[in-house]
C-alpha positions in Angstrom: -0.1 0.0 -0.1 1.4 3.5 -0.8 2.2 5.8 2.0 2.5 9.5 1.8 2.6 12.7 3.6 1.5 15.9 1.9 2.5 19.1 3.8 1.2 22.3 2.1 1.6 25.8 3.4 -0.4 27.5 0.5 -1.0 26.9 -3.2 2.6 27.5 -4.0 4.2 25.8 -1.2 3.4 22.0 -1.2 5.6 19.0 -0.3 4.5 15.4 -1.2 6.7 12.9 0.7 6.2 9.5 -0.4 7.2 6.6 1.7 8.6 3.1 0.4 5.9 0.6 0.5 6.0 -2.2 3.0 6.6 -2.1 6.8 6.5 1.4 8.5 10.1 2.4 8.9 9.2 3.6 12.7 7.4 2.1 15.2 4.6 3.9 16.8 6.2 4.5 19.9 9.4 5.7 18.3 7.3 7.8 16.0 5.5 9.7 18.9 8.8 9.9 20.8 10.4 11.6 17.7 7.5 14.0 17.2 7.7 14.8 21.1 11.5 15.5 20.8 10.9 17.7 17.8 8.0 19.6 19.3 10.2 20.5 22.3 13.2 21.2 20.1 11.5 23.6 18.0 9.8 25.6 20.7 6.4 24.7 19.4 3.3 25.9 21.2 0.2 23.9 22.1 -3.0 24.6 20.2 -5.3 24.3 23.0 -5.3 26.6 26.2 -5.6 23.4 28.3 -2.0 22.5 27.3 -3.1 19.2 25.9 -1.4 18.0 22.8 -3.0 15.3 20.6 -0.6 13.6 18.1 -2.3 15.2 15.1 -1.9 18.5 16.7 1.9 17.9 17.3 2.1 17.1 13.6 0.2 20.2 12.5 2.0 22.6 14.8 5.3 21.2 14.2 5.0 21.5 10.4 3.9 25.3 10.8 6.6 26.0 13.2 9.5 24.7 11.3 7.8 26.2 8.0 8.4 25.5 4.2 12.1 26.2 4.2 12.7 23.0 6.8 10.9 20.7 4.3 12.7 22.3 1.1 16.2 22.5 2.6 16.3 19.3 4.9 15.1 16.5 3.1 16.4 14.1 5.5 14.5 15.9 8.4 11.4 15.9 6.1 11.6 12.1 5.5 11.8 11.6 9.2 8.6 13.7 9.9 6.8 11.8 7.1 7.7 8.5 8.5 6.7 9.7 12.2 3.6 11.1 11.0 2.3 7.8 9.2 3.4 5.6 12.1 2.1 7.8 14.9 -1.2 8.5 13.3 -1.4 4.8 11.9 -2.6 6.1 8.3 -1.0 5.4 5.3 -1.9 8.8 3.7 -1.9 12.1 5.7 -2.6 15.6 4.4 -1.2 18.5 6.7 -2.9 21.8 5.6 -0.8 24.3 7.7 -2.7 27.2 6.3 -6.1 25.9 7.2 -4.9 24.2 10.4 -6.3 20.7 9.4 -5.2 17.3 8.9 -7.0 14.9 6.9 -6.5 11.0 6.2 
């Protein structure tokens, strides 16, 4: 089955990150830890006033915080992001729309 993460910032800034078929390259717990670590390392702010951060929120906020330049200039990081996103969310195709603040599967 095809796996892919599509991150869009606007109509001109869109990144399709296809992943190799087969087993996920990250276990779900490793993926969640990677997202947690990146969330903290990049000084991301929770979306909710309660401070509770769902995995989908982490993916969305992390993408928005690092911005288009990180996806463009650091393909290794972008691949890790895509692998962690697919593994943590348990979905083969994830669309991250930073501009509208939405994730779809």
